[in-house]
N, C-alpha and C positions, 0 to 999 in steps of 0.2 A: 330406513331412510328412503324418502320418495326419490324416484329417479328424476333427473332434470336434464335439460339440454346441455350439450357441450358449450363451452364458452364461445366457440366460434359461431355457433348457431343463434346466439342470443342477440337481441337488440339491447341498447343501453339501459332501458327501463327494466328489462328482465334481469339484466346483470345486477343492477342495484337492488332489485327486489330479492334476488337470490342471496346476495351478501347480507341484506337485512335479516333474511330468514335465518341464516347461519349465526348472525349476531344474537338474535332473539333466543336461539337455542344454545348460546354460549359455546358454540363450536368455532372458537377463534382460530385455531391452527388450520382448520379446513378453509376458513375464510381467507387466511393469508395465502394458502396454496392456490385457492380458486382465483384470486386476483393476479397472482404471479403467472398463472397459466393463461390468463386472458390475453387477447391480442393487444399489443402495446399501444396501437393507435386508439383502440376503444377506451382503455384506461386513461390514456393521455387526454382524450377528449372529454371523458365523463367522470374521471376520478374525483373531481371536486364534489360531485353529488354524494360521495361516500363519506365526506368529512362529518356531516351532521350525525348520521347513525353511529359512526365509530366513536365520536366524542360522547354521545349520549350513553353508549354502552360502557365506555370507560368510567364516566361519572357514576353510573349505577353500580359498577363493581367496586369503586372506591367507597361509595356510600355503604355498600354491603361488607366492607372491610375484607374483601377478597384480593389480597396483594398479588397472587399468582395470576388471576384472571385480568386484573388491572394491567399487569405487565404485558400480557398477551395483547391487550387492546392498544397499549402503547406501541408495541411492535407493528401492529396492524396500521396504526396511524402513520408510522414512519414509512411503511410500504406505500400507502396511499400518497403520501407527500412526495416520495421519490418517483412514483409512476405517473402522477397527474401533471397537468399543465401548471407550472409554478405560479403564474399570476392568478389563475382561477382558484387554485388550492389556497393560496394566501388569503385572497378575499373571503373565501368560504370560512377559513379559520377565524378571521377577524370578525366576520358577521355573526358567528355563533359563540363568541366569547361569553355572552350573557348567560349561556347554559352552564358555564363552569362555576362550580362552587368550591372546588378543592384546589389547594396549592399543588397537589400531585398532578392533576390534569393540566393546570395552568403551566407548570414547568414543562410538561411534555409538549404542549403547544408551542412554547417558546423555543424548545429545541428544534421542532419542525420548521418554525419560521427562520431560525438561524441557518438551517440547511437550504432554505429557499433563497436567501438573500443573494448568494453568488450568481444565481440565475436571473437576477433582476437588475443587473448592472447598468442596463441602458437608461433606466429612470430611477436609479438607486435612491437619490435624495428624496424624490416624491414618495416612493414606497416606504422608505425609512420613516419619513414624517407620518405617513398613514399608520404604520405599525406602532410607533411610539405613542401617537395620539390615541389609538384604539386601546392600547395596553393601559395607559394612564386613565382614560375614561372608564375602563373596566374596574380599576382598583379604587378610583375616587369614591364611589358609593360605599365600598367596603370600609374605607378609612373613615368616612362619615358615620357609618353604622357602629364602628368600634368606638369612636368618640362618644356617641350617644349612649351606647350600652354601658361603657365603662364609667362615664360620668366622673365622679371624684374618686376614682379607684386608686389614685396615686398613693396610696396610703402608706403611712409610716412603716417602712420596712417590709411591707407585704410583697411577697414574690409570686403571689397567685396570678395566673394569667388565663383569660378566657380562651376558649377554642377559636373564637373569631379573631382574637388578637394574634394567636399563634399562626392562624391561617394567613393573615395579612403579612406577618413577619416572614413566613416561608415564601409567599408570593414575591415580596420585595427582594428577598435573597435570590430568587430565580431571575428577577429582573437584573440584579447586579451581575449575576453569572452571564446573562445575555449580553450585557455591555462588555464583560470580559472577553467574550468570543469576538465581538466586533473589534475591540482594541487589538486582539491577537491577529485578526485578519488584516488590519491596517499595517501592523508591524511586519507581517510576512510579505505583504505587497511591497512595502518600502524596501525590505531587504532583497527581494527578487527583482526590484526595479519595474514592476508591472503596474504600479500606481501608488497613490498616497491619499491620506485623508485631507480633503479640501477644507478651507476655512469655513465654508458654508455648512459642510457636514459636521465639522467640529462644533460650530455654534449650535446647530440643531441638537446634537447629542448632549451638549452641555446644558442646554435649556431643559431638556427632559430629565436629565440627571437631577437637576435642582427640584423639579416638580415631584419626582419620585422620593427624593430626600424629604420633601415637605410632608409626604404621607407617613413618614416614620414618627412624626411629632406626637401622634396619639398613642404611640407604643411606649412601653417601659424599656428604656435604653440603659438603665443602670447596670453596673457590673454586679453580679450576684455571686457572692462567695459561697463555695461549697454547694452549689445548686446544679443539678444535672437534669436535663441536657443543658448545654450552654445557651446563652441568650441569642437566639437567631436574629431577633429584631435588631439588637445592637450590632451584630456581625453584618447585617445587611446595610445599616447606616454607615458603618466603617468602610465597607466596600464601595458604596456609592460615593462617599467622600473621597476615597482614594482615586476613583475615576475622575471626579471633578478636579482634584488637585493636578492630575496629569494633563488635563485639557484647559486649565485656566492659569494665566500668568500671575494672577493677583486674587487670591482667595478672599482677602479682607475686603477688597473693592467689590467683589462679587456678593459678599454677605451684606454689604451696605446698600448696593444699588439694585441687585436682583436682575441686572441686565446681562444676560448670558450671551452677548454678541460682541465679537471683536469689531471695531469700527471698520477695518478694512474688509471685513467679511460681509457687511450688510448688503452691499450692492450685489455681491455674488449670490447670496442666499435668495434675495428677491428675484434675481434673474432666473435662477435655477428652479425655483418652486412656484414663481408667479404670485407669491404672497407678499404682503407688506412686512417690513421688519417687525419682529415680535415685540410685544409689550413686555415690560418688566414682570417677572414672575410674582406670585403671591408673597406678601411679607412673611407668611409663616415659613416658607421655604428658606428665605434669607435668615430668618430667626433660628431655625434648626442648624443651618450652616454655621452661624455665629456661635451658637451654643456648643457645637462640636469643637470649634476652633478655640474659643476663649475659656469655656468651662471645663470641657473634657480634655483640652490640650492635645487634640489629635492633629496629625499632619503639620506639626510645628516647623519642620524643616522646609515646608513649602510656603510659610507665611512670614517672610521678612517684613516687619511692621514699619512702614514709613509714614504712618498717619499718627496724629496726636490723639491722646486718649479722649480729649473733648470732642474731636471730630468724629471719632468712632461712636461715642456715646450719642451725640446729637443725630447722627445719621442712622442710628439703631433704635430711635425712640418708637417709631411705628411698629417695628418688629417686636419689641418688648411688650408693647401694649396689646398687640394681637395675641401673643401668648398668654399674658396675664388675664385677658378678658375671655379666654376660651372656656367652653363648658366641660372640657376633659381635664381631670386632675393631673394626668401625666404631662399635658401641654402646659398647664399652669406652673407645675413644678419646674419645668425647663425655663419658663419665663422669669420666675423668681430667682433662679440660680444665675441666669444670664444678667439680669438687672443688678444683682448683688455684685457680680464680678466686674461689670462695667462701671458701677458706682465706685467701687473700691479703687479704681484706677484714676479717678478724678481727684483734684486737689481741693483742700478746704477753701471756700470762697471762690470757687471756679466761675460762678455765674454772678453777674451784677443785676441791678434792677432793670436795666434795659433788656436783658435777656428774657424777662417775663413776658415780653411781646410774643415770644414763642409759646403759644398756648399748650403745645405738646409737653412742655416741661411741667406744667401744673397738672395736665391730664395724667401723666405718669404717676404723680403723687396719689391721685384718686384711685388709679388702678391698683397700686400697692396697698392702699387703704382697704379696698374691697377684699383683696386676698387675705389681708391681716384679719379681717372680720369674719368672712364667710367661708374660707377654705376649710374642708373637712380634715386636711392634713395639718397636724400640729407643727410639723417641720416647716411646711410652707408658711404657716402663720407666723412662726417665730422669725424665720428668715425675712419675710416681708416687713415685719416690725423693725428689725434691726437695720434693714436696708433703707426703709423710709426715714429713719432717724439720721442715718449717715448721709442720705441724699439731701435732706434739709440743710445739713452743715456745708454742703457744696455751694450754697448761696451766700454771698456777702451779707453783712448784717442788715444793711438797708433793704436789700432784696428780700431777706428773710422776714423782716417786719411786714412788708407788703404781702408776702406770701401767706403769712399767718392770717392777716386781715381778710384777704380774698377767700382763702379756704374756709374760714369760719362763717363767712357770709353765704356760702353755697352748700357746705357740708351739713347733712342732717343727722348722721349717725352719732349718738352720744359718745360712744367709745372713741371714735376717730377725733371728734372735737376735743374730748378730754386729753388725748395724746398731744394734739397741737398746743393746747393750753399748757400742758406740762413742759413741752419743749420751750415755749415762750418763757416760762418761769426759770428754766435752766439758763436761758440766754440772759435774762435779767441779772441772775446771780453772777454769771461769768463776766458780764459787762461791768458790774459794780466791783467785783474782785480785782479785775485788771485795770479799772479806771479808764476804759476805752469804750466807745460806742454807748456811753451812758444815755446820751440824748436820744438814741435810737429806740431803746426799750423802756426808758423812764420818762418822767415829765409829761408834757402834752401828748406825746405819742402813746404813752401808756393810758392816758385819759381816754383817747379815742379808741384804744383797744378795749378798755373796760366798757365803753358805751356799746360796742359791738356785742360783747358778752351779755350785757343787760338787755339789749334789744331782742336777741333770739330767745331769751328766757321769758320775755313778757309778751311775745307775739300770740302765743296760745297759753291756755291754762297749763301750768307746769305739771307734767306727769313725773313726780319725783323719783319713782322707781325706774321707769324707762330711761330717764335722763340722769340717773345717779352718777354714772361715770363722769359725765361732763360737770355736773353740779359739784362733785368732790374736787375736781380739778380747779374749778373757779374758786371754791372756798380755800383751797390750799394756796392759790395765787394771791387771794386777798390777805390771807394770814401772813404769807411771806412779805408782801409789800408793807403791811402795817407793822410787822415786827422789826423790819430792817430799817425803814425810813427814819425813825427818830435818831438813829445813831450815825446818820450821814448828813451831808450839807443840805440845808433846807432851801434848795432852789425850787422854782415853780410852785410856790406855796399855794397859790390859788388852784392850780391844777390838782395838787395833792389833796386839798380840802374837798374839791369836787369828787375826786376818786373815792375818798372816805365816805362821802354822802351817798354816792351810787352804790358802794359796797354795802353800806348799812341797809339801804332799801332792798338790795338783792337778798341779803341775809334774812331780812324780815319776811320777804316773799317765800324763801325756802322754809323758814320756820313755820309759816302758816300752812304750806303744802305738806310738810312732814306731820304736823299735828292732825290735819284732816285725814291724811292717808292712814296714819297709825290708828286713829279712832275707827275708821272704816274696817281695817283689817282685824282689829281686835273683836269687833262685832262679828265679822265673818268667822273668826276662830271660835267664838262661843257657839255660833250656829253649827260649826263643824263638830264640836264636842257633842252637841245634842244628836247629830246624825250618827256619830260613832256609838252613842248610848242607845240608838234605835228609836229616837224620837221622830215624829212625823214632820220633817222639814223639807220643803220643796227644793229639789236639787237645781231647778232652773233658776232659782233666786241666788244661787251660789256664784262666786267669782269664777270658779273653775268647774262648771257642771260636768265636764267630761272626765274629770279625775275621780278615782275612788276616794272616799273620805280620808283614809290614812295618808295618801299622797298629797291630797289637798292641804292637810294639816301641815305637812313638811314645807310645802310651798309658802304657806302663810307665815310660818315661823321664820323661814329664811328671809322673807320680805320684811318682817318686823326687825330682824337683826340688822338688815341693810339700813333701815330707817334709823336705828340706834347709832350706827356708824356715821351716817350723814349728820345727825344731830350733834354728836360729839365733836366732829370737825367744825360744825357750825358754831358751837359755843366758843371754841378756841379762836375762830376767825373774828367773831363779834368782840371778844375781849381784846384782841389785838387792835381792832379798828378803834374801839373806845379809847384805849391807851394812846394810840397814835394821834387821835383827834385832840386829846388833852395836851399832849406834848406840843402839837402844832400851835395851839392857842397860847401856850405859855411864852 
C-alpha cells in the first residue's frame, strides 16, 4: 500500500481523494478508521463531499450482491452522517437520490436522514418538507415505471411480481418505517415535555403519507395465501394507512376530498413554510385510501361513518374513474373492486332523471364498460359487468330510460350496446309483469328507442360480424316485443304498428347483410381449401393474409357459424313480427 500523508497534514481535497481511493479498493474498514482519525473540524466542514462516493460504492456493492461489503458501506455512510455538518450532509443525500436504484441503499439513506432530523430543529418544518418532497419525487418515476412495465399484469390469481415492483414495495416500506420513527420522536417529546407535533407539521406529514399511499396503487396488494415471503407492498400500504389514521380525525372525509390539511392549521403552515396552502392530492391517492377502507376493511375502528352511502359514492366518482382508466391492471382491479363495493351500498332507484345532469354518473358507466370489454383479467371483466348492471338499477325507471337512449347514441362498441339493449329488454319485462312503469319502456317511448337502434345500424353499411352482439340483442328485443304484445292491452296502436314496420325493415337489412357476408366467406373458405391442397392462390387476396391456411379456415368456419346463429334468431324475430302485425290488424 502506498504511503500517504497523515490526516492532520491533508487539505480537504486530499482527504476526500484518499477516501475515494480506499473505496475504489474496497477497503471500507480502513476508510472508516481514516475518517474517524481525521480532525473533527475537517470532517465537519467537508464530510458532505464524501456522501456521493460512499453512496456510489454502496450501490455498486448491492448491484454485485455483496451483502457484507454493502453493510460496510452503510456503516461508512452513518459515520459520514454523524461527523459532517447536518444541513450540508442532508442536502447532499437528497441531491444524490437519483443515483439510488436499490431499496437497500434507499433505506440506508432514510436511516441517516432520520438521525439528522433532531439536529435541524431550528427550521424543522422547512427541512421536513424538503425531505418528503425529495423522497416522493424520487419514487414517483419508479411508480410510473412499474405501472408501465406491468401493464395488465393484474392477472387472475397470478402472484408473480417483477423485481421493479418488489423494489418499489421495499422502498415504500422503508418510507413507512421513516414515518414510524418521526411518530416515535413526537411521542417521546410529548412525554418528556420538550415539544409536540404542531398542526402544520401534522398536516405536512399527512399530505405526504397520502402521496406515498398513492404510489402503492400500481402494486399487487392482495393477500397471498401460502406465499413466501409475505407481501411487502401490502405491508407498506397497511403501515402508511395506520399512520394516516393516527393523524386524521376523519379518514372517510380524507378519502373523499384529498385535502390533508386541518382548517385551523392552514395559517400556521403557510406562516411557517412561506408556501400557499397545499392543493388537494391526486385522486389516485384518495382512491387507494377508499379502497383500503371500504374494500379491504382496514382501520375500521377509525372510520365511524357519518356520511350517507350516496354522498360517499358521488364524492368518490372521480377517484373510481381514475382507477378504472389507468393503464396498470393492478390499479384497474382496485377501481373495479371499489366501484362494486360503493355501488352495492346504494339503494335501487337512488338516482332520478335530474341527477343525469351530473355527467360523471354517465362517465362512470363508460369506464366500467371499457373494463368489461378490454381488461385482460377475466375477474375484472366479470366484476365490471355485474357492477355495471347493478349500477344501472340504481337509477329510477325514467332516468334509466334516458340513460339507455343517451348511452346508445354515443357508445360504439357492439358488445356494450348489446348489453344496454338486453338491460332495456329486462326492464320492459319487469314493467309489464308488475304493471308499473309500462309507459316508460313501452308505447311511444319504446318507439323512440327503436328509432335510435335503427339509426345507428343504418348510418354505415352494417358489418354483421363485428356488430353481431348488438344485432342479436336488437333481434331478441324485437322478438320479445312482438311475441308479448298481442297478449296485452292494445294501447298506442299507432306506435306499435310503427315499431313493427321499423323492426321489419331492420330485419330485412340484417338478412341482406347476412346473405352477402355468408356468400363472401364461403368463397374465401373455398380459396382456403385450395391453398391447403397446395394450389397457387395469392395470399394477399385473402381476408386474413397473415394467418396460416389452417388457422384461417378455423376463423372462417367460426364466422359462418356466427352468421347461422344470427339468421336463426332473425327468423324467429321476423315470424314474431309478422304474427304481431296480423293480430294488430284484426
